[in-house]
N, CA, C and O of each residue as an XYZ file, in Angstrom:
932
protein
N      91.945     52.823    100.619
C      92.100     51.885     99.507
C      91.816     50.445     99.943
O      91.133     49.698     99.242
N      92.362     50.056    101.134
C      92.151     48.701    101.646
C      90.668     48.468    101.920
O      90.126     47.411    101.597
N      90.012     49.476    102.525
C      88.572     49.351    102.812
C      87.771     49.177    101.534
O      86.825     48.390    101.488
N      88.151     49.916    100.489
C      87.462     49.813     99.203
C      87.644     48.428     98.590
O      86.707     47.866     98.025
N      88.853     47.882     98.704
C      89.130     46.533     98.172
C      88.322     45.483     98.925
O      87.781     44.558     98.319
N      88.241     45.626    100.246
C      87.471     44.671    101.053
C      85.989     44.758    100.702
O      85.312     43.738    100.575
N      85.491     45.988    100.546
C      84.084     46.182    100.179
C      83.788     45.587     98.809
O      82.747     44.957     98.619
N      84.697     45.781     97.850
C      84.519     45.228     96.502
C      84.518     43.710     96.531
O      83.739     43.073     95.821
N      85.390     43.125     97.352
C      85.455     41.661     97.471
C      84.166     41.125     98.081
O      83.656     40.089     97.655
N      83.641     41.835     99.079
C      82.388     41.406     99.710
C      81.239     41.444     98.710
O      80.434     40.515     98.647
N      81.165     42.518     97.932
C      80.126     42.650     96.917
C      80.247     41.538     95.878
O      79.244     40.961     95.459
N      81.486     41.238     95.463
C      81.706     40.172     94.480
C      81.212     38.836     95.010
O      80.533     38.096     94.298
N      81.551     38.520     96.266
C      81.125     37.248     96.853
C      79.607     37.162     96.971
O      79.014     36.112     96.721
N      78.977     38.290     97.358
C      77.521     38.311     97.472
C      76.862     38.077     96.126
O      75.850     37.382     96.033
N      77.439     38.663     95.077
C      76.875     38.488     93.736
C      77.048     37.061     93.241
O      76.176     36.528     92.555
N      78.163     36.446     93.583
C      78.380     35.055     93.183
C      77.352     34.143     93.852
O      76.847     33.210     93.228
N      77.043     34.414     95.125
C      76.014     33.645     95.822
C      74.655     33.864     95.173
O      73.874     32.930     94.990
N      74.392     35.128     94.829
C      73.116     35.492     94.219
C      72.887     34.725     92.931
O      71.773     34.277     92.660
N      73.935     34.572     92.137
C      73.802     33.924     90.841
C      73.476     32.439     90.954
O      73.034     31.829     89.980
N      73.687     31.852     92.126
C      73.420     30.426     92.296
C      72.014     30.170     92.834
O      71.639     29.017     93.050
N      71.232     31.229     93.054
C      69.888     31.088     93.605
C      68.921     30.584     92.525
O      69.019     31.010     91.375
N      67.989     29.684     92.875
C      66.942     29.295     91.913
C      66.132     30.505     91.482
O      65.868     31.396     92.290
N      65.734     30.546     90.213
C      65.036     31.730     89.697
C      63.702     31.958     90.391
O      63.229     33.093     90.450
N      63.078     30.892     90.924
C      61.797     31.048     91.599
C      61.949     31.476     93.054
O      60.952     31.685     93.745
N      63.193     31.609     93.529
C      63.446     32.076     94.889
C      64.140     33.430     94.914
O      64.275     34.044     95.973
N      64.573     33.888     93.767
C      65.332     35.135     93.693
C      64.418     36.350     93.826
O      63.222     36.282     93.541
N      65.004     37.458     94.264
C      64.291     38.729     94.358
C      64.699     39.622     93.191
O      65.868     39.665     92.806
N      63.720     40.333     92.633
C      63.946     41.171     91.458
C      63.336     42.552     91.675
O      62.390     42.719     92.444
N      63.901     43.534     90.977
C      63.262     44.839     90.848
C      63.097     45.097     89.357
O      64.078     45.167     88.617
N      61.851     45.238     88.924
C      61.539     45.476     87.516
C      61.451     46.979     87.303
O      60.729     47.669     88.021
N      62.188     47.490     86.314
C      62.273     48.938     86.121
C      61.817     49.357     84.728
O      61.769     48.558     83.793
N      61.488     50.635     84.631
C      61.231     51.253     83.331
C      61.497     52.747     83.456
O      61.347     53.329     84.531
N      61.889     53.355     82.355
C      62.079     54.804     82.329
C      61.304     55.391     81.156
O      61.066     54.721     80.151
N      60.919     56.643     81.303
C      60.429     57.424     80.176
C      61.469     58.500     79.901
O      61.992     59.124     80.824
N      61.764     58.712     78.617
C      62.867     59.579     78.215
C      62.396     60.661     77.263
O      61.336     60.543     76.648
N      63.191     61.718     77.145
C      62.887     62.742     76.150
C      63.262     62.278     74.756
O      62.830     62.869     73.767
N      64.062     61.227     74.669
C      64.515     60.669     73.397
C      65.579     59.622     73.672
O      65.857     59.315     74.831
N      66.175     59.074     72.633
C      67.121     57.968     72.808
C      68.582     58.360     72.644
O      69.454     57.491     72.646
N      68.861     59.632     72.505
C      70.237     60.090     72.380
C      70.830     60.237     73.787
O      70.456     61.141     74.534
N      71.756     59.342     74.139
C      72.294     59.327     75.502
C      73.047     60.606     75.862
O      73.173     60.937     77.041
N      73.538     61.314     74.876
C      74.308     62.530     75.153
C      73.400     63.750     75.328
O      73.722     64.664     76.087
N      72.259     63.761     74.619
C      71.405     64.954     74.633
C      70.120     64.771     75.433
O      69.620     65.727     76.026
N      69.583     63.558     75.454
C      68.274     63.339     76.072
C      68.402     62.998     77.550
O      69.498     62.747     78.052
N      67.263     62.993     78.237
C      67.282     62.767     79.682
C      66.052     61.995     80.135
O      65.082     61.841     79.393
N      66.116     61.515     81.366
C      65.017     60.774     81.986
C      63.967     61.760     82.499
O      64.306     62.771     83.114
N      62.688     61.458     82.242
C      61.624     62.308     82.781
C      60.723     61.565     83.773
O      59.945     62.193     84.491
N      60.823     60.241     83.814
C      60.119     59.512     84.870
C      60.757     58.146     85.056
O      61.349     57.584     84.134
N      60.621     57.625     86.270
C      61.160     56.321     86.651
C      60.058     55.499     87.294
O      59.257     56.019     88.070
N      60.021     54.215     86.970
C      59.091     53.315     87.631
C      59.805     52.036     88.007
O      60.639     51.548     87.243
N      59.498     51.484     89.163
C      60.114     50.230     89.602
C      59.146     49.493     90.510
O      58.413     50.113     91.281
N      59.146     48.178     90.420
C      58.245     47.354     91.222
C      58.984     46.085     91.631
O      59.807     45.571     90.874
N      58.695     45.585     92.810
C      59.445     44.470     93.354
C      58.764     43.124     93.075
O      57.537     43.031     93.042
N      59.580     42.088     92.877
C      59.117     40.718     92.688
C      59.946     39.764     93.539
O      61.100     40.049     93.860
N      59.351     38.633     93.900
C      60.080     37.529     94.535
C      59.655     36.265     93.809
O      58.510     35.830     93.931
N      60.582     35.667     93.047
C      60.197     34.560     92.187
C      59.144     35.034     91.210
O      59.335     36.044     90.533
N      58.030     34.313     91.126
C      56.951     34.704     90.224
C      55.899     35.582     90.872
O      54.865     35.856     90.262
N      56.139     36.027     92.094
C      55.145     36.841     92.803
C      55.493     38.320     92.659
O      56.611     38.741     92.957
N      54.527     39.091     92.203
C      54.693     40.543     92.059
C      54.087     41.217     93.282
O      53.035     40.804     93.770
N      54.751     42.248     93.772
C      54.258     43.002     94.921
C      53.811     44.391     94.450
O      54.604     45.332     94.480
N      52.553     44.530     94.017
C      52.082     45.800     93.453
C      52.195     46.977     94.419
O      52.333     48.121     93.987
N      52.136     46.703     95.723
C      52.215     47.789     96.697
C      53.627     48.222     97.029
O      53.827     49.213     97.731
N      54.604     47.487     96.531
C      56.008     47.791     96.829
C      56.641     48.355     95.561
O      57.268     47.624     94.795
N      56.478     49.624     95.351
C      56.909     50.232     94.094
C      57.519     51.602     94.328
O      57.414     52.177     95.411
N      58.158     52.109     93.287
C      58.695     53.477     93.277
C      58.297     54.135     91.967
O      58.401     53.531     90.899
N      57.841     55.376     92.059
C      57.498     56.146     90.853
C      57.924     57.590     91.058
O      57.556     58.217     92.052
N      58.685     58.108     90.139
C      59.168     59.478     90.232
C      58.985     60.192     88.892
O      59.377     59.679     87.845
N      58.389     61.374     88.941
C      58.358     62.271     87.788
C      59.489     63.268     87.974
O      59.674     63.803     89.067
N      60.241     63.518     86.921
C      61.491     64.273     87.026
C      61.457     65.515     86.150
O      61.018     65.474     85.000
N      61.922     66.597     86.706
C      62.025     67.832     85.944
C      63.029     67.621     84.806
O      64.181     67.280     85.074
N      62.632     67.811     83.560
C      63.519     67.498     82.424
C      64.703     68.453     82.329
O      64.628     69.612     82.735
N      65.796     67.930     81.781
C      67.001     68.739     81.605
C      67.075     69.349     80.212
O      68.020     70.067     79.885
N      66.065     69.053     79.393
C      66.011     69.640     78.057
C      64.548     69.884     77.680
O      63.633     69.329     78.287
N      64.354     70.720     76.674
C      62.995     71.031     76.226
C      62.379     69.807     75.559
O      63.025     69.145     74.747
N      61.127     69.508     75.905
C      60.443     68.354     75.334
C      59.952     68.663     73.922
O      59.588     69.796     73.606
N      59.951     67.635     73.087
C      59.369     67.767     71.755
C      57.897     67.384     71.826
O      57.472     66.701     72.757
N      57.123     67.821     70.845
C      55.713     67.446     70.786
C      55.559     65.940     70.670
O      54.632     65.354     71.230
N      56.482     65.314     69.933
C      56.405     63.864     69.726
C      56.559     63.109     71.045
O      55.813     62.166     71.310
N      57.521     63.517     71.868
C      57.726     62.807     73.128
C      56.569     63.032     74.090
O      56.215     62.128     74.846
N      55.972     64.223     74.077
C      54.806     64.493     74.928
C      53.646     63.590     74.545
O      52.940     63.081     75.416
N      53.443     63.387     73.252
C      52.364     62.513     72.784
C      52.584     61.074     73.214
O      51.622     60.353     73.475
N      53.846     60.644     73.293
C      54.146     59.257     73.653
C      53.945     59.018     75.144
O      53.200     58.116     75.526
N      54.602     59.815     76.000
C      54.545     59.532     77.430
C      53.415     60.245     78.157
O      53.108     59.899     79.298
N      52.789     61.233     77.526
C      51.610     61.865     78.102
C      51.873     62.812     79.253
O      50.929     63.331     79.849
N      53.140     63.052     79.582
C      53.453     63.990     80.660
C      53.565     65.397     80.083
O      54.330     65.635     79.149
N      52.808     66.310     80.637
C      52.802     67.672     80.114
C      53.979     68.465     80.690
O      54.511     68.104     81.741
N      54.389     69.538     80.012
C      55.464     70.389     80.553
C      55.137     70.907     81.949
O      56.038     71.064     82.773
N      53.851     71.176     82.230
C      53.454     71.668     83.542
C      53.701     70.609     84.627
O      54.199     70.921     85.709
N      53.346     69.354     84.322
C      53.577     68.261     85.274
C      55.068     68.088     85.535
O      55.494     67.920     86.678
N      55.850     68.131     84.473
C      57.285     67.900     84.605
C      57.990     69.046     85.310
O      58.984     68.836     86.005
N      57.481     70.250     85.131
C      58.119     71.410     85.756
C      58.077     71.310     87.279
O      58.965     71.816     87.965
N      57.037     70.653     87.803
C      56.935     70.468     89.253
C      57.519     69.130     89.684
O      57.332     68.706     90.825
N      58.230     68.462     88.770
C      58.823     67.167     89.070
C      60.033     67.267     89.982
O      60.489     68.355     90.335
N      60.536     66.102     90.350
C      61.664     65.991     91.269
C      62.985     66.261     90.559
O      63.102     66.055     89.351
N      63.958     66.714     91.299
C      65.308     66.862     90.776
C      65.860     65.488     90.409
O      65.667     64.530     91.158
N      66.540     65.376     89.278
C      67.020     64.097     88.767
C      67.962     63.406     89.754
O      67.913     62.185     89.904
N      68.810     64.171     90.421
C      69.773     63.568     91.340
C      69.072     62.874     92.504
O      69.458     61.776     92.903
N      68.041     63.520     93.046
C      67.281     62.914     94.155
C      66.501     61.704     93.669
O      66.445     60.690     94.365
N      65.898     61.788     92.491
C      65.124     60.669     91.956
C      66.007     59.451     91.703
O      65.616     58.323     92.003
N      67.199     59.679     91.150
C      68.121     58.586     90.876
C      68.610     57.957     92.176
O      68.749     56.737     92.261
N      68.869     58.778     93.182
C      69.284     58.244     94.486
C      68.172     57.382     95.087
O      68.447     56.332     95.669
N      66.919     57.820     94.947
C      65.786     57.029     95.439
C      65.707     55.685     94.719
O      65.468     54.651     95.343
N      65.911     55.706     93.395
C      65.865     54.463     92.622
C      66.985     53.527     93.039
O      66.764     52.331     93.230
N      68.176     54.066     93.179
C      69.322     53.242     93.568
C      69.082     52.592     94.931
O      69.406     51.420     95.127
N      68.520     53.342     95.862
C      68.208     52.787     97.185
C      67.113     51.729     97.101
O      67.165     50.724     97.809
N      66.123     51.951     96.241
C      65.025     50.998     96.084
C      65.542     49.677     95.500
O      65.131     48.599     95.929
N      66.439     49.771     94.527
C      66.984     48.568     93.890
C      67.879     47.796     94.850
O      67.802     46.569     94.918
N      68.732     48.506     95.598
C      69.651     47.838     96.509
C      70.547     46.854     95.780
O      71.177     47.194     94.779
N      70.599     45.627     96.293
C      71.437     44.583     95.681
C      70.631     43.612     94.823
O      71.148     42.573     94.412
N      69.356     43.945     94.549
C      68.490     43.000     93.839
C      68.858     42.892     92.361
O      69.585     43.721     91.814
N      68.333     41.847     91.740
C      68.499     41.648     90.304
C      67.563     42.598     89.570
O      66.379     42.683     89.898
N      68.082     43.307     88.590
C      67.277     44.252     87.810
C      66.691     43.531     86.597
O      67.387     42.788     85.905
N      65.404     43.762     86.354
C      64.709     43.202     85.194
C      64.077     44.341     84.415
O      63.554     45.281     85.012
N      64.119     44.272     83.100
C      63.452     45.270     82.274
C      63.330     44.776     80.848
O      63.943     43.774     80.478
N      62.545     45.472     80.048
C      62.362     45.111     78.645
C      63.179     46.074     77.786
O      62.980     47.287     77.846
N      64.094     45.531     76.989
C      65.092     46.367     76.294
C      65.796     47.234     77.339
O      65.998     48.432     77.143
N      66.159     46.607     78.438
C      66.574     47.308     79.648
C      67.917     48.009     79.527
O      68.212     48.902     80.321
N      68.734     47.631     78.561
C      70.044     48.276     78.440
C      69.909     49.770     78.153
O      70.776     50.558     78.530
N      68.822     50.157     77.487
C      68.584     51.583     77.229
C      68.335     52.304     78.550
O      68.909     53.362     78.806
N      67.470     51.721     79.390
C      67.192     52.308     80.703
C      68.472     52.391     81.539
O      68.770     53.426     82.135
N      69.221     51.291     81.575
C      70.445     51.239     82.375
C      71.454     52.275     81.904
O      72.134     52.897     82.720
N      71.556     52.463     80.596
C      72.512     53.437     80.059
C      72.213     54.836     80.577
O      73.125     55.553     80.991
N      70.939     55.232     80.556
C      70.561     56.564     81.031
C      70.697     56.676     82.549
O      71.158     57.694     83.065
N      70.290     55.617     83.263
C      70.396     55.630     84.724
C      71.858     55.707     85.150
O      72.209     56.507     86.017
N      72.712     54.880     84.548
C      74.125     54.868     84.921
C      74.820     56.176     84.564
O      75.711     56.627     85.284
N      74.416     56.778     83.463
C      75.010     58.070     83.107
C      74.766     59.090     84.216
O      75.655     59.859     84.580
N      73.532     59.078     84.750
C      73.204     60.044     85.796
C      73.864     59.689     87.120
O      74.342     60.575     87.829
N      73.898     58.391     87.466
C      74.550     57.978     88.714
C      76.038     58.329     88.681
O      76.609     58.792     89.669
N      76.642     58.100     87.529
C      78.062     58.421     87.399
C      78.293     59.923     87.508
O      79.251     60.369     88.139
N      77.413     60.693     86.892
C      77.536     62.156     86.935
C      77.337     62.678     88.352
O      78.052     63.581     88.787
N      76.372     62.117     89.074
C      76.026     62.634     90.398
C      76.872     62.044     91.513
O      77.232     62.738     92.464
N      77.192     60.746     91.391
C      77.813     60.053     92.528
C      79.120     59.331     92.170
O      79.726     58.691     93.029
N      79.549     59.428     90.926
C      80.819     58.833     90.475
C      80.862     57.318     90.683
O      81.878     56.753     91.086
N      79.728     56.685     90.395
C      79.670     55.226     90.407
C      78.598     54.806     89.420
O      77.950     55.659     88.815
N      78.399     53.503     89.246
C      77.343     52.988     88.383
C      76.680     51.799     89.065
O      77.231     51.211     89.995
N      75.487     51.457     88.587
C      74.839     50.229     89.060
C      75.678     49.025     88.643
O      76.178     48.965     87.520
N      75.827     48.082     89.546
C      76.606     46.880     89.231
C      75.800     45.614     89.511
O      76.356     44.527     89.668
N      74.491     45.777     89.571
C      73.604     44.634     89.815
C      73.545     43.726     88.598
O      73.766     44.182     87.476
N      73.247     42.439     88.805
C      72.918     41.584     87.654
C      71.695     42.152     86.941
O      70.777     42.657     87.588
N      71.680     42.072     85.618
C      70.592     42.650     84.817
C      70.033     41.592     83.879
O      70.786     40.848     83.250
N      68.709     41.527     83.787
C      68.031     40.563     82.927
C      67.072     41.316     82.012
O      66.307     42.170     82.460
N      67.124     40.989     80.738
C      66.293     41.637     79.719
C      65.200     40.670     79.276
O      65.496     39.607     78.730
N      63.942     41.031     79.506
C      62.843     40.138     79.121
C      62.727     39.980     77.612
O      62.206     38.974     77.131
N      63.213     40.975     76.855
C      63.217     40.823     75.399
C      64.119     39.669     74.988
O      63.737     38.860     74.143
N      65.319     39.579     75.576
C      66.261     38.509     75.243
C      65.720     37.152     75.671
O      65.912     36.155     74.975
N      65.042     37.112     76.817
C      64.440     35.852     77.263
C      63.346     35.420     76.291
O      63.286     34.262     75.878
N      62.500     36.353     75.940
C      61.416     36.082     74.990
C      61.979     35.596     73.655
O      61.458     34.652     73.062
N      63.022     36.232     73.197
C      63.661     35.846     71.940
C      64.223     34.433     72.030
O      64.097     33.650     71.090
N      64.844     34.108     73.161
C      65.422     32.781     73.359
C      64.345     31.710     73.450
O      64.471     30.648     72.841
N      63.286     31.985     74.210
C      62.206     31.008     74.359
C      61.455     30.807     73.049
O      60.905     29.732     72.806
N      61.429     31.822     72.214
C      60.809     31.697     70.901
C      61.479     30.588     70.085
O      60.815     29.870     69.338
N      62.785     30.457     70.234
C      63.526     29.419     69.513
C      63.304     28.046     70.138
O      63.339     27.031     69.443
N      63.079     28.015     71.439
C      62.904     26.747     72.144
C      61.482     26.199     72.008
O      61.280     24.985     71.994
N      60.495     27.103     71.909
C      59.093     26.688     71.852
C      58.394     27.314     70.646
O      57.426     28.054     70.819
N      58.864     27.034     69.431
C      58.289     27.692     68.251
C      56.821     27.353     68.000
O      56.127     28.095     67.305
N      56.344     26.243     68.558
C      54.947     25.863     68.318
C      53.992     26.436     69.358
O      52.776     26.346     69.191
N      54.527     27.029     70.436
C      53.668     27.652     71.451
C      52.934     28.837     70.825
O      53.488     29.535     69.976
N      51.693     29.063     71.243
C      50.854     30.079     70.622
C      51.513     31.461     70.608
O      51.486     32.152     69.590
N      52.093     31.856     71.713
C      52.655     33.207     71.801
C      54.055     33.319     71.215
O      54.669     34.385     71.257
N      54.558     32.210     70.667
C      55.868     32.242     70.027
C      55.801     31.886     68.550
O      56.788     32.043     67.832
N      54.648     31.409     68.085
C      54.549     30.987     66.686
C      54.802     32.154     65.737
O      55.341     31.966     64.646
N      54.416     33.352     66.151
C      54.737     34.564     65.405
C      55.199     35.600     66.419
O      54.389     36.201     67.126
N      56.486     35.797     66.478
C      57.080     36.617     67.527
C      56.672     38.080     67.402
O      56.817     38.688     66.342
N      56.157     38.640     68.500
C      55.805     40.060     68.526
C      57.073     40.899     68.552
O      58.111     40.444     69.033
N      56.995     42.129     68.033
C      58.191     42.969     68.018
C      58.145     44.066     69.071
O      58.964     44.985     69.040
N      57.189     43.984     70.015
C      57.175     44.950     71.108
C      56.544     44.339     72.348
O      55.834     43.336     72.269
N      56.810     44.949     73.485
C      56.346     44.433     74.771
C      54.837     44.337     74.844
O      54.300     43.364     75.375
N      54.147     45.335     74.319
C      52.689     45.382     74.473
C      51.998     44.257     73.725
O      51.107     43.607     74.273
N      52.395     44.015     72.475
C      51.777     42.932     71.705
C      52.105     41.574     72.312
O      51.238     40.704     72.393
N      53.350     41.389     72.740
C      53.739     40.126     73.367
C      52.951     39.914     74.662
O      52.513     38.800     74.948
N      52.773     40.969     75.433
C      52.047     40.870     76.699
C      50.580     40.527     76.469
O      50.013     39.696     77.178
N      49.970     41.166     75.479
C      48.556     40.868     75.176
C      48.366     39.395     74.841
O      47.360     38.799     75.224
N      49.320     38.806     74.133
C      49.211     37.388     73.777
C      49.167     36.508     75.025
O      48.529     35.455     75.027
N      49.846     36.945     76.081
C      49.853     36.192     77.337
C      48.699     36.594     78.257
O      48.660     36.190     79.419
N      47.758     37.392     77.734
C      46.591     37.762     78.511
C      46.822     38.878     79.507
O      46.053     39.036     80.455
N      47.873     39.653     79.303
C      48.198     40.757     80.206
C      47.518     42.026     79.704
O      47.732     42.405     78.552
N      46.710     42.698     80.520
C      46.057     43.939     80.081
C      47.098     45.030     79.828
O      48.019     45.216     80.623
N      46.946     45.735     78.732
C      47.856     46.832     78.395
C      47.030     48.109     78.289
O      46.352     48.343     77.288
N      47.097     48.925     79.326
C      46.384     50.201     79.356
C      47.323     51.283     79.869
O      48.222     51.012     80.666
N      47.109     52.505     79.408
C      47.937     53.647     79.835
C      49.421     53.382     79.628
O      50.251     53.693     80.483
N      49.741     52.792     78.461
C      51.124     52.461     78.154
C      51.983     53.720     78.087
O      51.481     54.830     77.915
N      53.282     53.517     78.227
C      54.276     54.590     78.230
C      54.209     55.455     79.481
O      54.627     56.613     79.476
N      53.680     54.879     80.544
C      53.850     55.414     81.887
C      54.880     54.501     82.553
O      54.728     53.280     82.528
N      55.924     55.079     83.145
C      57.049     54.269     83.621
C      56.623     53.204     84.627
O      57.095     52.069     84.553
N      55.737     53.549     85.568
C      55.330     52.561     86.563
C      54.435     51.492     85.944
O      54.593     50.306     86.233
N      53.506     51.901     85.105
C      52.623     50.928     84.454
C      53.426     49.995     83.554
O      53.182     48.788     83.536
N      54.378     50.543     82.812
C      55.212     49.696     81.949
C      56.070     48.738     82.765
O      56.302     47.604     82.347
N      56.546     49.189     83.937
C      57.292     48.283     84.813
C      56.387     47.144     85.288
O      56.825     45.996     85.377
N      55.125     47.462     85.592
C      54.167     46.443     86.035
C      53.843     45.470     84.898
O      53.747     44.263     85.120
N      53.676     45.999     83.678
C      53.444     45.130     82.516
C      54.643     44.208     82.310
O      54.478     43.014     82.063
N      55.841     44.762     82.411
C      57.062     43.955     82.242
C      57.157     42.891     83.317
O      57.554     41.761     83.034
N      56.797     43.234     84.549
C      56.822     42.254     85.643
C      55.870     41.098     85.351
O      56.211     39.938     85.579
N      54.676     41.412     84.847
C      53.715     40.354     84.505
C      54.224     39.506     83.336
O      54.043     38.288     83.313
N      54.858     40.162     82.379
C      55.424     39.443     81.231
C      56.513     38.486     81.703
O      56.545     37.330     81.282
N      57.397     38.953     82.565
C      58.450     38.118     83.134
C      57.834     36.962     83.916
O      58.310     35.829     83.838
N      56.789     37.249     84.657
C      56.073     36.229     85.427
C      55.575     35.107     84.515
O      55.679     33.931     84.862
N      55.030     35.475     83.338
C      54.522     34.472     82.399
C      55.644     33.648     81.775
O      55.432     32.498     81.390
N      56.843     34.235     81.675
C      57.961     33.529     81.046
C      58.645     32.535     81.989
O      59.303     31.599     81.537
N      58.487     32.739     83.293
C      59.190     31.887     84.257
C      58.855     30.400     84.120
O      59.778     29.586     84.132
N      57.575     30.000     83.989
C      57.303     28.563     83.829
C      57.939     27.980     82.569
O      58.373     26.828     82.573
N      57.997     28.764     81.490
C      58.625     28.292     80.262
C      60.134     28.157     80.436
O      60.750     27.260     79.862
N      60.718     29.034     81.213
C      62.143     28.908     81.519
C      62.403     27.608     82.275
O      63.362     26.894     81.981
N      61.551     27.306     83.240
C      61.700     26.063     84.002
C      61.563     24.854     83.091
O      62.319     23.890     83.213
N      60.600     24.904     82.180
C      60.401     23.798     81.236
C      61.607     23.594     80.340
O      61.899     22.473     79.923
N      62.298     24.671     80.047
C      63.464     24.569     79.163
C      64.739     24.226     79.922
O      65.815     24.158     79.327
N      64.628     24.010     81.229
C      65.783     23.602     82.019
C      66.579     24.742     82.623
O      67.643     24.517     83.199
N      66.076     25.971     82.499
C      66.764     27.129     83.080
C      66.160     27.363     84.461
O      65.055     27.894     84.583
N      66.884     26.969     85.488
C      66.330     26.956     86.834
C      67.052     27.872     87.810
O      66.513     28.178     88.874
N      68.266     28.320     87.473
C      69.041     29.141     88.395
C      69.423     30.460     87.741
O      69.434     30.582     86.516
N      69.734     31.444     88.575
C      70.064     32.768     88.067
C      71.261     32.726     87.128
O      71.280     33.440     86.125
N      72.256     31.908     87.433
C      73.423     31.791     86.549
C      72.994     31.425     85.138
O      73.485     31.996     84.165
N      72.077     30.471     85.031
C      71.599     30.022     83.723
C      70.749     31.104     83.056
O      70.808     31.293     81.841
N      69.965     31.807     83.861
C      69.118     32.868     83.316
C      69.965     34.008     82.761
O      69.640     34.574     81.717
N      71.042     34.344     83.452
C      71.923     35.413     82.984
C      72.596     35.062     81.662
O      72.912     35.949     80.870
N      72.814     33.776     81.424
C      73.451     33.365     80.167
C      72.606     33.729     78.958
O      73.141     34.005     77.884
N      71.300     33.732     79.126
C      70.436     34.063     77.982
C      69.800     35.444     78.097
O      69.307     35.983     77.106
N      69.806     36.026     79.309
C      69.068     37.260     79.503
C      69.885     38.486     79.854
O      69.326     39.567     80.037
N      71.209     38.339     79.952
C      72.057     39.483     80.298
C      72.318     40.315     79.048
O      72.997     39.838     78.138
N      71.800     41.547     78.970
C      71.966     42.354     77.748
C      73.386     42.856     77.537
O      73.722     43.341     76.456
N      74.229     42.741     78.575
C      75.592     43.255     78.460
C      76.609     42.146     78.213
O      77.817     42.385     78.220
N      76.110     40.936     77.996
C      76.999     39.812     77.703
C      77.121     39.662     76.183
O      76.700     38.656     75.612
N      77.700     40.675     75.543
C      77.847     40.647     74.086
C      76.547     41.039     73.406
O      75.526     41.227     74.069
N      76.582     41.162     72.097
C      75.378     41.497     71.337
C      75.137     42.986     71.287
O      75.760     43.756     72.018
N      74.238     43.380     70.427
C      73.906     44.789     70.213
C      72.672     45.129     71.026
O      71.601     44.575     70.777
N      72.799     46.029     71.994
C      71.671     46.325     72.870
C      70.549     47.060     72.168
O      69.464     47.197     72.733
N      70.775     47.537     70.952
C      69.724     48.231     70.219
C      69.193     47.379     69.064
O      68.569     47.907     68.144
N      69.435     46.069     69.105
C      69.014     45.276     67.943
C      67.512     45.025     67.892
O      66.981     44.700     66.830
N      66.813     45.170     69.024
C      65.358     45.058     69.000
C      64.785     46.285     68.278
O      65.107     47.413     68.653
N      63.956     46.095     67.265
C      63.442     47.234     66.490
C      62.477     48.128     67.251
O      62.240     49.262     66.834
N      61.909     47.647     68.364
C      60.931     48.486     69.053
C      61.639     49.640     69.759
O      62.703     49.466     70.353
N      61.035     50.798     69.684
C      61.528     51.962     70.416
C      60.361     52.463     71.254
O      59.692     53.432     70.896
N      60.128     51.787     72.376
C      58.955     52.085     73.185
C      59.343     52.706     74.503
O      58.458     53.045     75.288
N      60.611     52.873     74.788
C      61.021     53.325     76.095
C      61.230     54.827     76.167
O      61.961     55.300     77.038
N      60.606     55.593     75.275
C      60.757     57.032     75.353
C      60.104     57.558     76.624
O      60.124     58.762     76.876
């Protein structure tokens, strides 16, 4: 019990230090999942993608991608969205091993994603089921940042008419969108989208992780499903 308390205190102190880091010096892991559906009780993860960033620099070679054997039968609709066939998934990795790999890849870094609370909900459900714990990293949602910057810069070209999904918003910033609904590709698109938002955050006076979490933490109140896009299947 004492060891657990000491470990928890150490983690808390490390996170407090992390939150004081300038956003252009912080390290991030951008994630995405593909799911059989959005029902947290019935549906499951079928692929995971993650890519590392440091400030505004993306490291395309430092990534994780896992295809996972599904825990439920896929619908035709979900196959059409994510493009993974039952044959591909049948030879996929066991979910417990894939989740452990993701958790190790993330480490203590800040997690970034688009409508990321959905991904986190499914990931944490599996981590809790397999290992009796959950991710406790700081989490930033690029949708919430985009929504906030839209109010701050309404005359900017990419904010004058707010897009309702990641792909349209990304195209406005000149980000190529191809082979969408692949977990690794979507993580890379999200990383580029976050990269484009960083200079606007600096212009608006948001320079440190503490300030970024105030506008981008999806678990700091609010409805995590309020974004109408459902692209994370």
